[in-house]
C-alpha positions, 0 to 999 in steps of 0.5 A: 852916206846916210846917218840913219839905221835900221837894225834886225836881230834874229838867230836865223841867218835866212830871216836876217838876209830876207829882212835886209834884202826887203828893206834895201829893196824898198828904202834903198840908201835911205838907211844903214842896215845892220843885222845881229844874230843875238840880243848881245850882238844887237846891243853891241851894234847899237852902242857902236852906231850911237858912238859913230853918231848914227841915229837908230830909227827902228829895231826889228827883233825876233822873240825866240832867241838863245840867251836873251829873248826878244822882249827882254832885249827890247826892254833893255834897249828902251831903257837907254834909247826910248826914242828907237821904234821897236818891232817884235817879229815872231812866230812864237811869242807869248801874249805875256811877253808881248804885253811886257814888251809893250808896257816896259819896252815901248813896243810899237808893233808885232809882226808874225812870221812869215811876214808880208813884205808890204806890211813890214814896209808900211809899218816902217813908213808909218813909224817914221812919220 
């Protein structure tokens, strides 16, 4: 079993299913794939995986979610785990939220919805090298 994970956070089930399916199709058993429907659930999953000794390589997070927005979530993650690659997946993020996530959250990239599978895969491949 692998000891590396990719986490996807989005409040829409269909987006999470699609992301997970595309990642599994392209990376197979190279990673553990976890999904969360909120930032708080994402933070819980991160804590659990870290406790189990799993290395979280990448987080792909939506911006517009109930409660904590994606930029705030990624900034929170960055404070504890600056080594995790952070990607914002959005159709509605404001430029100021993107800038804030880059400056304070170590944001690596922004993918716009609807995203292209090839771009997602390429982004993950280049982020891991």
